[in-house]
C-alpha positions in Angstrom: 128.4 8.4 75.7 127.2 4.8 75.3 128.2 3.3 71.9 129.6 6.7 70.9 132.7 7.1 68.7 134.7 8.5 71.6 133.8 5.4 73.8 134.8 3.1 71.0 138.1 4.8 70.2 139.1 5.4 73.8 138.1 1.9 74.8 140.2 0.5 71.9 143.2 2.5 73.2 142.7 1.2 76.7 142.5 -2.4 75.6 145.8 -2.0 73.6 147.5 -0.4 76.6 146.2 -3.1 79.0 147.4 -5.9 76.8 150.8 -4.2 76.4 151.1 -3.6 80.2 150.3 -7.2 81.0 152.6 -8.6 78.3 155.6 -6.3 78.8 156.2 -7.0 82.6 155.8 -10.8 82.1 158.4 -10.9 79.3 160.7 -8.3 80.8 160.9 -9.9 84.2 161.7 -13.2 82.7 164.3 -11.8 80.4 166.0 -9.8 83.2 166.1 -12.8 85.5 167.6 -14.9 82.8 170.2 -12.3 81.9 171.2 -11.7 85.6 171.5 -15.4 86.2 173.7 -15.8 83.1 175.8 -12.9 84.2 176.4 -14.5 87.7 177.1 -17.8 86.0 179.9 -16.3 84.0 181.3 -14.5 87.0 181.4 -17.7 89.0 183.1 -19.5 86.1 185.7 -16.8 86.0 186.3 -17.2 89.7 186.6 -20.9 89.4 189.1 -20.6 86.6 191.1 -18.1 88.6 191.4 -20.3 91.7 191.9 -23.6 89.8 195.8 -23.3 89.7 196.1 -23.1 93.5 193.6 -25.9 94.0 195.5 -28.1 91.5 198.7 -27.5 93.6 197.0 -28.6 96.8 195.4 -31.7 95.2 198.7 -32.9 93.8 200.4 -32.7 97.2 197.2 -34.0 98.9 197.3 -31.1 101.4 193.5 -31.0 101.8 193.3 -29.2 105.1 195.6 -26.4 103.9 193.4 -26.1 100.8 190.3 -25.9 103.0 191.8 -23.1 105.1 192.9 -21.3 101.9 189.4 -21.4 100.5 187.8 -20.3 103.8 190.1 -17.3 103.8 188.9 -16.3 100.3 185.2 -16.3 101.3 185.1 -12.6 102.3 186.9 -11.6 99.1 184.9 -13.3 96.4 181.4 -13.4 98.1 180.7 -16.9 96.8 180.9 -20.4 98.3 183.6 -22.7 96.9 183.5 -26.5 97.2 186.2 -28.9 95.9 185.1 -32.4 95.1 187.2 -35.3 94.0 186.1 -37.7 91.1 184.4 -40.0 93.6 182.2 -37.2 94.9 184.0 -36.8 98.3 184.1 -33.2 99.5 187.7 -32.2 100.0 187.2 -28.5 100.9 184.3 -26.1 101.4 184.2 -22.4 102.4 181.1 -22.7 104.5 181.1 -26.2 106.1 183.5 -28.8 107.5 184.2 -31.2 104.6 184.4 -34.2 106.8 180.7 -34.0 107.8 179.4 -33.3 104.3 177.8 -36.1 102.3 179.0 -37.4 99.0 178.3 -35.0 96.0 178.8 -37.5 93.1 175.2 -37.4 92.1 174.8 -33.7 92.2 173.5 -32.5 88.8 176.2 -29.8 88.4 178.9 -32.3 89.3 177.7 -34.9 86.8 177.5 -32.2 84.1 180.9 -30.9 84.8 182.6 -34.3 84.7 180.7 -35.3 81.5 180.5 -32.0 79.5 183.0 -29.7 81.1 180.5 -27.2 82.7 177.8 -27.9 85.1 175.0 -25.5 86.2 171.9 -25.9 88.3 169.5 -23.9 90.6 168.1 -25.9 93.5 167.7 -26.1 97.2 170.9 -26.7 99.1 170.6 -29.7 101.5 173.6 -28.4 103.5 172.5 -24.7 103.8 168.8 -25.3 103.3 168.3 -22.5 100.8 168.0 -22.1 97.1 171.4 -21.8 95.4 172.9 -21.2 92.0 175.6 -23.8 91.4 178.3 -23.6 88.7 180.9 -26.5 88.5 184.0 -26.9 86.4 186.4 -29.9 86.2 189.9 -29.5 87.7 192.2 -30.6 84.9 196.0 -31.3 85.0 197.7 -32.2 81.7 194.5 -33.8 80.5 193.8 -35.6 83.7 190.7 -34.7 85.7 191.6 -34.4 89.4 188.2 -33.4 90.6 185.6 -30.6 90.4 185.5 -27.1 91.7 182.0 -25.9 92.4 181.0 -22.3 92.8 177.7 -21.3 94.4 175.8 -18.2 95.4 172.5 -17.9 97.3 169.6 -17.0 94.9 168.0 -14.8 97.6 170.5 -12.1 96.7 169.4 -12.4 93.0 165.8 -12.4 94.0 166.2 -9.3 96.2 167.9 -7.5 93.4 165.2 -8.6 90.9 162.4 -7.5 93.3 163.9 -4.1 93.6 164.3 -3.9 89.8 160.7 -5.1 89.4 159.4 -2.4 91.6 161.2 0.2 89.6 159.9 -1.3 86.4 156.3 -1.4 87.8 156.7 2.2 88.9 157.8 3.2 85.4 155.0 1.2 83.8 152.5 2.9 86.1 153.8 6.3 85.0 153.8 5.3 81.3 150.2 3.9 81.7 148.9 7.2 83.1 150.6 9.1 80.4 149.3 6.7 77.7 145.7 6.9 79.1 146.0 10.7 79.1 147.3 10.8 75.5 144.7 8.2 74.4 141.9 10.4 76.0 143.0 13.5 74.1 143.6 11.6 70.9 140.1 10.0 71.1 138.5 13.3 72.0 140.3 15.1 69.2 139.1 12.4 66.7 135.6 11.9 68.0 134.6 15.5 68.7 134.8 16.7 65.0 133.0 13.6 63.9 130.3 14.1 66.5 129.9 17.6 65.3 129.6 16.4 61.7 127.1 13.7 62.7 125.0 16.3 64.5 125.1 18.6 61.5 124.1 15.7 59.2 121.2 15.0 61.5 120.1 18.6 61.3 120.3 18.4 57.5 118.1 15.2 57.6 115.5 17.2 59.6 115.4 19.9 56.9 117.7 22.5 58.5 119.6 23.2 55.3 121.3 26.4 56.8 123.4 24.1 59.0 127.2 24.7 58.7 130.2 23.1 60.4 133.4 24.9 61.6 136.0 22.5 63.0 139.2 23.5 65.0 141.3 20.9 63.2 143.3 20.3 60.0 144.0 17.5 57.6 141.4 15.2 56.2 138.7 16.4 58.7 139.2 19.9 57.6 138.6 18.8 54.0 135.5 16.9 55.2 134.3 20.1 56.8 134.7 22.0 53.5 133.0 19.3 51.5 130.1 19.1 54.0 129.5 22.9 54.0 129.5 22.9 50.2 127.1 20.0 50.1 124.8 21.7 52.6 124.9 24.9 50.5 124.0 23.0 47.3 121.2 21.1 49.1 119.8 24.4 50.5 119.8 25.8 46.9 118.3 22.7 45.4 115.6 22.3 48.0 114.8 26.0 47.8 114.3 25.7 44.0 112.3 22.5 44.6 110.1 24.2 47.2 109.5 27.1 44.9 108.6 24.8 42.0 106.3 22.8 44.3 104.6 26.1 45.4 104.2 27.1 41.8 102.8 23.7 40.9 100.4 23.8 43.8 99.3 27.3 42.8 98.8 26.1 39.2 96.9 23.0 40.2 94.7 24.9 42.6 93.9 27.5 40.0 92.8 24.9 37.4 89.0 25.2 37.2 88.7 21.7 35.7 88.6 18.7 38.1 92.1 17.2 38.4 92.8 13.8 40.0 96.1 11.8 40.1 95.7 8.0 40.7 98.6 5.8 41.7 99.3 2.3 40.2 96.8 0.7 42.7 94.0 3.1 41.8 94.3 5.2 45.0 93.8 9.0 44.9 97.3 10.5 45.2 96.5 14.2 44.5 93.5 16.4 43.8 92.8 20.0 43.2 90.3 22.4 44.8 87.7 21.9 42.1 87.6 18.1 42.8 87.2 18.7 46.5 84.3 21.2 45.8 82.6 18.7 43.5 82.7 16.1 46.4 81.6 18.6 49.0 85.1 18.7 50.6 85.1 15.0 51.4 88.4 13.5 52.5 89.5 11.4 49.5 93.2 11.1 50.0 94.5 7.5 49.6 91.0 6.2 48.8 90.3 4.0 45.8 88.8 5.9 42.9 85.7 3.6 42.9 85.0 4.6 46.5 85.1 8.3 45.6 83.4 8.3 42.2 80.7 5.7 42.0 80.3 6.0 38.2 80.4 2.8 36.0 81.5 4.7 32.9 84.4 6.3 34.8 85.5 2.9 36.2 85.3 1.4 32.8 87.4 4.2 31.3 90.1 3.8 34.0 90.3 0.1 33.5 90.6 0.5 29.7 93.4 3.1 30.1 95.2 0.9 32.6 95.1 -2.1 30.2 96.0 -0.2 27.0 98.4 2.3 28.7 97.4 5.1 26.4 95.3 8.3 26.5 91.5 8.0 26.4 88.6 10.4 26.6 84.9 9.7 27.3 81.8 11.6 28.3 80.5 10.6 31.7 77.6 11.7 34.0 78.4 12.2 37.7 76.2 13.7 40.3 73.7 15.1 37.8 76.5 16.8 35.8 78.1 15.9 32.4 81.9 15.7 32.2 84.3 15.1 29.4 86.8 12.8 31.1 90.4 12.7 29.9 92.7 10.0 31.3 96.4 9.9 30.6 98.7 7.0 31.6 102.2 7.9 33.0 104.4 5.0 32.1 107.3 6.1 34.3 105.4 6.0 37.5 102.5 3.7 36.5 100.1 6.5 37.5 97.1 8.1 35.8 96.2 11.8 35.4 92.4 12.4 35.2 91.0 15.7 34.0 87.2 16.3 34.1 85.8 19.1 32.0 82.4 20.2 33.0 80.3 20.2 29.8 76.9 20.4 31.6 76.1 23.8 30.1 77.2 22.6 26.6 75.0 19.5 26.9 72.1 21.6 28.0 72.6 24.0 25.2 72.9 21.1 22.8 69.7 19.6 24.1 67.9 23.0 23.7 69.2 23.2 20.1 68.0 19.7 19.4 64.6 20.4 20.9 64.4 23.6 18.9 65.4 21.9 15.6 62.9 19.1 16.3 60.1 21.5 17.1 60.8 23.8 14.2 61.0 20.8 11.9 57.6 19.7 13.0 56.2 23.2 12.5 57.7 23.5 9.0 56.6 20.2 7.7 52.9 21.2 7.4 53.3 24.5 5.5 56.0 22.9 3.2 53.7 20.1 2.4 50.9 22.6 1.5 53.3 24.7 -0.6 54.4 21.6 -2.5 50.7 20.6 -3.1 49.8 24.0 -4.4 52.8 24.1 -6.7 51.9 20.7 -8.2 48.3 21.9 -8.7 49.5 25.0 -10.5 51.7 22.8 -12.8 48.6 21.0 -14.0 47.0 24.1 -15.4 47.6 24.6 -19.1 47.8 28.4 -19.3 50.3 28.9 -16.4 52.8 31.6 -17.0 56.4 31.7 -15.7 56.7 27.9 -15.3 60.4 28.4 -14.5 59.5 30.1 -11.3 57.3 27.2 -10.3 60.3 24.8 -10.9 62.5 26.9 -8.7 59.8 27.0 -5.9 59.3 23.2 -6.3 63.1 22.5 -6.2 63.7 24.5 -3.1 60.5 23.2 -1.4 61.8 19.6 -2.0 65.1 20.5 -0.6 63.6 22.1 2.5 61.4 19.0 3.0 64.4 16.7 2.7 66.2 18.8 5.4 63.1 18.7 7.6 62.7 14.9 7.2 66.4 14.3 7.9 66.3 16.5 11.0 63.3 14.7 12.3 65.0 11.4 11.7 68.2 12.5 13.3 66.2 13.8 16.4 64.5 10.4 16.6 67.9 8.6 16.4 69.5 10.9 19.0 66.7 10.5 21.5 67.5 8.4 24.5 65.9 5.0 24.5 65.3 4.9 20.7 63.6 1.6 19.9 64.9 -0.7 17.2 62.7 -3.1 15.3 65.2 -6.0 15.6 64.9 -9.0 13.3 67.0 -11.4 11.3 68.4 -9.4 8.3 70.1 -10.9 5.3 72.5 -8.2 4.3 73.1 -9.6 0.8 69.3 -9.5 -0.1 68.9 -6.1 1.5 71.8 -4.6 -0.5 70.6 -6.1 -3.8 67.2 -4.5 -3.3 68.7 -1.1 -2.5 71.1 -1.2 -5.6 68.0 -1.5 -7.8 66.8 1.9 -6.6 70.1 3.5 -7.7 70.6 1.6 -11.0 68.9 4.3 -13.2 70.9 7.2 -11.6 74.2 5.3 -11.8 73.5 4.4 -15.5 72.8 8.1 -16.4 76.4 8.9 -15.1 78.0 5.8 -16.6 78.8 4.6 -13.1 79.1 0.8 -12.6 77.5 -0.6 -9.4 79.2 -3.7 -7.9 78.2 -6.0 -5.1 80.9 -8.4 -3.7 79.5 -10.7 -1.1 81.4 -13.4 0.8 80.1 -16.9 0.8 80.3 -17.1 4.6 77.9 -14.1 5.2 75.5 -14.8 8.0 72.2 -13.3 9.1 72.5 -10.4 11.5 70.0 -9.2 14.2 69.3 -5.6 13.3 66.6 -3.0 12.3 66.2 -3.6 8.6 64.5 -0.2 7.9 67.3 1.7 9.6 70.0 -0.3 7.9 68.2 0.4 4.6 68.4 4.2 5.4 72.1 3.7 6.2 72.8 2.1 2.8 70.7 4.7 0.9 72.5 7.6 2.4 76.0 6.1 1.8 75.2 5.1 -1.8 73.5 8.4 -2.5 76.6 10.2 -1.4 78.9 7.9 -3.4 77.0 8.3 -6.7 76.5 12.1 -6.2 80.3 12.7 -5.8 81.4 10.2 -8.5 81.6 11.4 -12.1 83.0 8.2 -13.6 84.2 4.8 -12.6 82.4 2.6 -10.2 80.7 2.3 -6.8 81.2 -1.1 -5.1 79.7 -2.7 -2.0 81.7 -5.4 -0.3 80.2 -7.7 2.3 82.2 -10.2 4.4 82.1 -12.1 7.6 84.9 -12.1 10.2 84.2 -14.2 13.3 81.0 -12.6 14.8 81.3 -9.4 12.9 79.7 -8.3 9.6 81.9 -5.9 7.7 80.4 -3.6 5.1 82.6 -1.5 2.8 81.2 1.1 0.3 83.9 2.4 -2.0 83.7 4.9 -4.9 86.1 6.4 -7.4 84.9 9.9 -6.9 86.5 13.2 -6.1 87.6 12.2 -2.6 87.7 14.2 0.7 90.7 16.2 1.9 92.4 14.7 5.0 91.7 17.8 7.1 88.0 17.3 6.7 87.8 13.6 7.5 87.4 14.1 11.4 84.3 16.2 10.9 82.4 14.5 8.1 80.0 12.9 10.6 79.0 16.2 12.2 75.6 17.8 11.6 75.3 20.1 8.5 79.0 19.7 7.8 79.8 19.7 4.1 83.2 19.6 2.4 82.3 21.7 -0.7 79.3 23.9 0.1 78.7 25.1 -3.5 78.7 21.6 -4.9 76.5 20.3 -2.0 74.0 23.1 -2.7 74.0 22.3 -6.4 73.4 18.6 -5.7 70.8 19.2 -3.1 72.7 17.9 -0.1 71.6 18.6 3.4 74.8 17.9 5.4 72.8 15.4 7.6 73.2 12.1 5.8 76.5 10.9 7.3 75.4 12.1 10.8 72.3 9.9 10.4 74.4 7.0 9.2 76.7 7.3 12.2 73.8 7.3 14.7 72.2 4.2 13.0 75.6 2.4 13.2 76.0 3.4 16.9 72.5 2.3 17.7 73.4 -1.2 16.5 76.6 -1.2 18.6 78.8 -1.0 15.6 81.6 1.3 14.3 82.1 3.3 11.2 85.4 4.6 9.7 86.2 6.6 6.6 89.3 6.6 4.3 89.7 9.0 1.4 92.3 10.3 -1.1 91.7 13.3 -3.3 91.1 12.3 -7.0 91.1 8.6 -6.1 87.9 8.0 -4.1 86.4 7.4 -0.7 85.8 4.2 1.3 83.4 3.9 4.3 83.8 0.8 6.5 80.9 -0.3 8.8 81.4 -3.1 11.3 78.2 -4.6 12.8 78.2 -7.2 15.6 76.2 -10.4 15.0 74.6 -11.0 18.4 71.7 -8.9 19.5 72.9 -8.3 23.1 76.0 -6.4 22.0 74.1 -4.4 19.4 71.6 -2.5 21.4 72.2 -3.0 25.1 71.4 0.6 25.9 68.5 1.1 23.4 64.9 0.0 23.4 64.5 -3.2 21.4 61.3 -4.6 19.8 61.4 -7.8 17.9 
């Protein structure tokens, strides 16, 4: 029971009882003694006052011996010693001793006080009787003249005997009260501590997860109310934790059933939670609480995590890990500073895409030769004078040219998409390059009454790039702009911002609906198929443009409004290292 509530409460009661039991006897004994002495003093004064008339009579007649005999006769009746002393301190009569042999009492304290203040009192050792006495002295007065002093005395051993007997009774009573108090304190302490101990034990069970714990106390008042509140709290906790457990089980089931790889990283980058797919991908390695770079040694993944952590927003990126391709999606949770990573296995899609690209590249190579032959024979037939059905030859020629354009674009796109594509890097003056390309489109623009504009900033600098591929980029963008513009203008803006060259090609054409903008850079994607077929479009031009920009380490964006026009913005870095760090470079 060390340091228990019962020990503390019971110990407190015992301390209070002990203090009271030590304090009460000390005070009570002193008060009782004082009261008893004061009572005796008053009794002695009364006796002295009663005997004073007879003593005055004897003193006036100077019959001292008769007075002495008279007082000795009173000894058995009043149970006190009487001494008569004149003003000079001479003992004239005494109930216990012969006055003639007694010494002078003028310097006795009680005598001095009686002569000076009217009443004298003292407790001291009697020289005559050799025991402690209580003395009370009063002056003997006759018509205002003091004749002497009558002194009353009683042995204090009688008082002390009475007090000792009284003290024994008091101590006996205190002992009985002490035992009763200890018993009452024990039961009070037990009655208070036992319910609280029960509640404490129940609370400990709750802390251990035993939510079915309930308390039933044999008490009333506040503790009964506490019992009710505790049981209600336990019931609610049982319900809440039951719901929480079911939700956790449902969440675990859902997470385990997700086929994609799921990882949750804490704010320090440690693995906090994973699903079964992740464990299978890592051959059931123990990854809990490990840093993500210890688990997934993939530079692209680490770069994506750091970017999301810095920007605190959702990001996706394709990564390659353990010979598989994944689309990695990372979401930042601001509330907990955590990140949720989902890896979609796109290996099969990538393989299918590679097969499709290989097929397109191969079929393009195979089609190029027969298409060239067909075109040659058509041109030969056109040279003959008596050829019939010329319009059919025009149709064959037009469609052959369109097929050859598609084949050439596909071969170029396959070349650009091939890993390690080499760029012929050199110093390129964008202003000069653009001026030369505009000359190619002057005739076509003039035929549609379209004005071509070049706006070049004075601070334009030379860029390190592949001039041939940049030329292809400009041609495709300008060709599209002129094709889809019926009137107005096509402008090219060149400007320099820090180490970046910014190219903007804007037209006043028909524009592109907003729903189509995210897909305009996809292969074979056309906004208006009938118009594209009429104008001879292949749907590959913008895809080629995007790949050329990416090969140079740049970015391309498009803005468009229906009926107002379209603007393509290309941003190219100046330094060579940032342009083509992952591509083959020759220059």
